[in-house]
C-alpha positions as CSV (number, residue, x, y, z in Angstrom):
1,M,-67.9,29.4,1.1
2,R,-71.7,29.3,0.7
3,E,-73.9,32.3,-0.3
4,A,-77.6,32.8,0.4
5,A,-79.5,36.0,0.0
6,G,-76.3,38.0,-0.2
7,L,-74.9,36.3,2.9
8,V,-71.5,34.6,2.7
9,R,-71.0,31.7,5.0
10,D,-67.8,29.6,5.4
11,D,-68.9,26.0,6.0
12,D,-65.2,25.2,6.9
13,A,-65.3,27.6,9.8
14,D,-68.2,25.7,11.4
15,A,-66.3,22.4,11.1
16,R,-63.1,24.0,12.5
17,W,-65.0,25.2,15.6
18,R,-66.5,21.7,16.2
19,E,-63.0,20.1,15.8
20,S,-61.7,22.5,18.4
21,A,-64.1,21.3,21.1
22,D,-61.3,19.8,23.2
23,Q,-59.2,23.0,23.1
24,I,-62.3,25.1,24.0
25,E,-63.1,22.9,27.0
26,R,-59.5,22.9,28.2
27,T,-59.4,26.7,27.9
28,R,-62.6,27.1,29.9
29,R,-61.1,24.9,32.6
30,A,-57.9,27.0,32.5
31,V,-59.9,30.3,33.0
32,R,-62.0,28.9,35.8
33,S,-58.9,27.6,37.7
34,R,-56.7,30.5,36.7
35,N,-54.1,27.9,35.5
36,P,-52.9,28.7,31.9
37,E,-51.0,25.4,31.8
38,L,-54.3,23.5,31.4
39,A,-54.7,25.0,28.0
40,N,-51.2,26.0,26.8
41,S,-47.7,24.6,26.7
42,K,-45.0,25.9,28.9
43,D,-43.2,27.3,25.8
44,E,-46.4,29.2,24.7
45,I,-46.7,30.6,28.2
46,A,-43.1,31.6,28.3
47,R,-43.3,33.4,24.9
48,R,-46.4,35.3,26.1
49,K,-44.8,36.3,29.4
50,K,-41.7,37.6,27.5
51,R,-43.9,39.7,25.2
52,L,-45.9,41.1,28.2
53,A,-42.6,42.0,29.9
54,E,-41.8,44.2,26.8
55,H,-45.0,46.1,27.6
56,H,-44.1,46.3,31.3
57,D,-47.3,44.3,31.9
58,R,-46.6,41.0,33.7
59,E,-50.2,40.5,34.8
60,G,-53.4,39.1,33.2
61,I,-52.4,35.7,31.9
62,V,-55.6,33.6,32.0
63,D,-57.0,35.4,35.0
64,V,-60.6,36.3,35.9
65,D,-59.6,39.7,37.2
66,D,-61.0,42.1,34.6
67,S,-59.3,45.2,35.9
68,V,-56.9,46.8,33.4
69,W,-54.3,49.6,33.4
70,A,-55.8,53.0,32.9
71,S,-53.8,53.3,29.7
72,F,-55.9,50.4,28.3
73,F,-58.5,53.0,27.3
74,S,-56.2,55.7,25.9
75,R,-54.3,53.2,23.9
76,G,-57.5,51.6,22.6
77,L,-58.8,55.0,21.6
78,I,-55.6,55.6,19.6
79,V,-55.8,52.4,17.6
80,S,-59.6,52.7,17.1
81,Q,-59.1,55.7,14.9
82,A,-57.5,53.5,12.3
83,V,-60.6,51.4,12.0
84,G,-63.1,52.4,9.3
85,R,-66.4,51.4,7.7
86,V,-66.1,49.9,4.2
87,V,-69.0,51.1,2.0
88,V,-70.1,51.6,-1.6
89,P,-71.3,55.3,-1.9
90,Q,-74.6,55.7,-3.6
91,R,-75.9,58.9,-5.2
92,H,-78.9,60.4,-3.4
93,N,-78.9,57.4,-1.0
94,P,-77.0,56.4,2.2
95,P,-73.9,54.4,1.5
96,D,-74.2,50.6,1.2
97,A,-72.2,49.3,4.2
98,L,-70.1,46.2,3.4
99,G,-68.0,45.6,6.5
100,T,-65.1,46.9,8.5
101,G,-61.4,47.6,7.7
102,V,-58.2,48.7,9.4
103,L,-55.3,50.8,8.2
104,V,-52.0,48.9,8.3
105,A,-50.0,51.6,6.7
106,P,-50.7,55.3,6.0
107,G,-52.2,54.4,2.6
108,L,-53.1,50.7,2.9
109,L,-56.3,49.2,4.3
110,M,-57.0,45.6,5.2
111,T,-60.4,43.9,5.2
112,N,-61.8,40.5,4.4
113,N,-61.8,39.1,0.9
114,H,-65.5,38.4,1.2
115,V,-66.3,42.1,2.3
116,L,-65.1,43.2,-1.2
117,P,-65.7,40.1,-3.4
118,F,-65.4,42.4,-6.3
119,R,-69.1,42.4,-7.0
120,A,-68.4,46.0,-6.0
121,L,-65.1,46.9,-7.7
122,P,-62.6,48.5,-5.3
123,S,-62.6,51.6,-7.4
124,E,-66.4,51.9,-6.6
125,A,-66.0,51.3,-2.9
126,A,-64.6,53.6,-0.2
127,V,-63.8,53.6,3.5
128,E,-65.2,56.1,6.1
129,F,-63.2,57.1,9.1
130,A,-64.5,58.7,12.3
131,F,-68.0,57.2,11.7
132,E,-68.7,57.1,15.4
133,H,-70.2,59.0,18.3
134,D,-68.4,61.5,20.3
135,E,-68.1,61.7,24.1
136,N,-71.6,63.4,24.3
137,G,-73.3,60.8,22.2
138,Q,-73.4,63.0,19.1
139,E,-72.5,61.8,15.7
140,R,-69.0,62.9,14.6
141,E,-68.3,64.3,11.2
142,Y,-66.7,61.5,9.2
143,H,-64.5,61.5,6.1
144,T,-64.6,59.3,3.1
145,Y,-61.6,58.0,1.3
146,R,-61.8,56.2,-2.1
147,F,-59.7,53.2,-2.9
148,A,-57.0,53.6,-5.6
149,P,-57.9,51.9,-8.8
150,D,-56.3,48.5,-9.6
151,C,-54.0,48.5,-6.6
152,W,-55.0,45.6,-4.3
153,F,-54.0,42.1,-3.3
154,T,-56.4,39.4,-2.1
155,D,-56.0,35.9,-0.5
156,E,-59.2,33.8,-0.6
157,E,-57.9,31.1,1.8
158,L,-57.1,33.5,4.7
159,D,-60.0,35.7,3.6
160,F,-58.1,39.0,3.5
161,T,-57.6,41.8,1.1
162,V,-55.3,44.9,1.2
163,L,-56.1,47.9,-0.9
164,A,-54.4,51.2,-1.6
165,V,-56.3,54.2,-0.3
166,S,-56.3,57.6,-2.1
167,E,-55.4,60.9,-0.6
168,V,-58.0,63.5,0.5
169,D,-56.7,67.1,0.5
170,G,-53.2,65.9,-0.1
171,R,-53.1,63.6,2.9
172,L,-53.3,59.9,3.3
173,P,-55.8,58.6,5.9
174,G,-53.0,57.1,8.0
175,E,-51.5,60.6,8.3
176,V,-54.7,61.7,9.9
177,Y,-55.9,58.6,11.8
178,G,-52.8,56.6,12.3
179,W,-52.4,52.9,11.5
180,V,-52.0,49.5,13.2
181,P,-48.6,47.7,12.8
182,L,-48.7,44.1,11.5
183,I,-46.5,42.0,13.9
184,E,-45.3,38.6,12.6
185,E,-43.9,37.4,15.9
186,T,-45.9,34.9,17.9
187,G,-46.6,35.1,21.7
188,K,-49.1,38.0,21.3
189,V,-51.9,35.8,22.7
190,I,-52.4,32.4,24.3
191,R,-55.6,30.4,25.0
192,G,-57.6,32.0,27.8
193,D,-56.4,35.6,27.1
194,A,-59.0,38.3,26.7
195,L,-59.4,39.8,23.2
196,N,-60.9,43.1,22.0
197,V,-62.6,43.8,18.7
198,I,-63.2,47.2,17.1
199,H,-65.9,47.1,14.4
200,H,-69.0,48.4,12.7
201,P,-71.6,45.8,13.5
202,R,-74.6,45.9,11.1
203,G,-72.9,49.0,9.5
204,Y,-73.6,51.0,12.6
205,R,-71.2,53.6,14.0
206,K,-68.0,52.2,15.5
207,R,-68.2,50.0,18.6
208,M,-65.7,48.1,20.7
209,S,-66.3,44.6,22.1
210,I,-64.1,44.1,25.1
211,R,-63.5,41.9,28.2
212,E,-66.3,39.3,27.6
213,N,-64.2,37.7,25.0
214,R,-61.5,34.9,25.3
215,M,-59.3,33.2,22.8
216,V,-60.4,29.6,23.3
217,A,-58.8,27.7,20.4
218,E,-56.5,27.9,17.5
219,D,-54.8,26.1,14.6
220,E,-52.0,27.0,12.2
221,L,-54.1,29.6,10.3
222,W,-57.0,30.7,12.6
223,L,-57.8,32.0,16.1
224,R,-61.2,31.2,17.6
225,Y,-62.7,33.4,20.3
226,T,-66.0,34.4,22.0
227,T,-67.2,37.9,21.6
228,D,-70.2,40.0,20.3
229,T,-70.1,40.5,16.6
230,Q,-72.8,40.9,13.9
231,G,-73.0,41.3,10.2
232,G,-70.8,44.2,9.3
233,S,-68.0,43.2,11.7
234,S,-66.2,41.2,9.0
235,G,-62.8,42.7,8.4
236,A,-62.4,44.0,12.0
237,P,-59.1,43.9,13.8
238,V,-58.9,41.7,16.8
239,F,-56.5,42.9,19.6
240,N,-54.9,41.6,22.8
241,D,-55.0,43.8,25.9
242,Q,-51.8,45.5,24.8
243,W,-53.6,46.6,21.6
244,E,-51.5,44.5,19.3
245,M,-53.5,43.1,16.4
246,V,-53.6,39.4,16.6
247,A,-56.2,38.4,14.0
248,L,-58.5,39.8,11.3
249,H,-62.1,38.9,12.1
250,H,-63.5,36.6,9.5
251,E,-66.6,34.6,10.5
252,G,-69.2,34.1,13.2
253,I,-69.9,30.5,14.2
254,P,-73.7,30.0,14.5
255,K,-75.3,28.0,17.2
256,L,-76.8,24.8,15.7
257,V,-79.8,22.8,16.8
258,N,-80.6,19.6,14.9
259,G,-78.0,20.6,12.3
260,G,-79.5,24.1,11.6
261,P,-78.8,27.6,12.8
262,V,-81.2,29.2,15.4
263,T,-82.1,32.8,16.1
264,L,-81.7,34.6,19.4
265,T,-85.3,33.6,20.2
266,G,-84.8,30.0,19.4
267,E,-86.8,29.9,16.1
268,P,-85.3,28.4,13.0
269,W,-83.2,30.9,11.0
270,T,-84.0,31.8,7.4
271,P,-81.7,33.9,5.2
272,D,-84.2,36.8,4.9
273,M,-84.0,37.4,8.6
274,G,-80.4,38.7,8.2
275,R,-77.3,37.1,9.6
276,D,-77.3,39.3,12.8
277,A,-80.6,37.5,13.9
278,K,-78.8,34.3,14.6
279,A,-77.4,33.1,17.9
280,Y,-73.6,32.5,17.9
281,V,-71.3,30.3,19.9
282,G,-68.1,32.0,18.8
283,N,-66.0,33.7,16.2
284,E,-62.9,33.0,14.0
285,G,-60.2,35.3,12.7
286,A,-57.1,34.9,10.5
287,R,-53.9,35.0,12.4
288,V,-51.9,38.2,11.8
289,S,-48.6,36.2,11.7
290,K,-49.9,34.1,8.8
291,I,-51.2,37.2,7.0
292,V,-47.8,38.7,7.3
293,Q,-46.2,35.6,5.8
294,R,-48.6,35.7,2.8
295,L,-47.9,39.4,2.2
296,K,-44.2,38.8,2.2
297,K,-44.6,36.3,-0.7
298,A,-47.3,38.2,-2.6
299,E,-46.5,39.1,-6.2
300,T,-47.8,42.6,-6.7
301,A,-47.2,45.7,-8.8
302,E,-44.4,48.0,-7.6
303,L,-46.7,50.6,-6.0
304,L,-48.6,48.1,-3.9
305,R,-45.3,46.3,-3.0
306,G,-44.1,49.6,-1.5
307,L,-47.2,50.0,0.6
308,I,-47.0,46.4,1.8
309,T,-43.3,46.9,2.7
310,Q,-44.3,49.9,4.7
311,A,-47.0,47.9,6.5
312,L,-44.5,45.1,7.4
313,T,-41.5,47.2,8.3
314,G,-42.8,50.7,9.1
315,E,-40.5,52.0,6.3
316,Q,-41.2,53.2,2.8
317,A,-39.7,50.9,0.2
């Protein structure tokens, strides 16, 4: 990774996007022709159909019809409550927003490794839930939960960190806001499927990027997709239309001209403009199935192992 003016950039992500050019083009053709076999194997399509059948949802594979079941919104609202803004509280000043995180167990939050690179110790950081607007456009009252000291695990290669979250008034955040299960099985998404991201772009109140977002390429560790994200979206959960988490958002892929990033206005980008000023061609996230495999093998203290077991099985160790 490369850092400039406080901005962390993964050069490998740019290379992986360029190497996926053939997959991306095949996916675009599949979406245009409504033929998933142009971008996916028959086995991949069969696994996806099987998983959709479990949700009583047999429609929507690589289709341009953007209509969804009415339950799409209510289910999305439920999972969105488990998404929070990762911050460093500051005395007499607004919190310093670092990124986004998602509860994967009642007392366990997942975010990117680079969101908390331990320049800010986890014990100094916190997560805010309900940092959003209500149905009338008014700011909701949000609640801040501190991270438990010395109770975390991080993986630099897949760019994820899990941290224990302390109670507030005797209750863990997941007991108030729920949490998102981590599913190891594949078949949750195929190339051409629509994806949805819940995040805090630029540290703003919670937003959802839906519909104008397709999974266009993949490899063993990463999914690549097109959506609207900005600085602050790092660590956001990426969902399929059944609101199963399929990836942890990791990196935006900037548009390059003559080998350099460009801004939305076409002018050369400089670090002091802020990452969100750049134009992007796509995004990348770590596959949940691979994160689960890493967590199963992680060597951790007993307390954290219990929280990870609960995230992976739904049961307390």
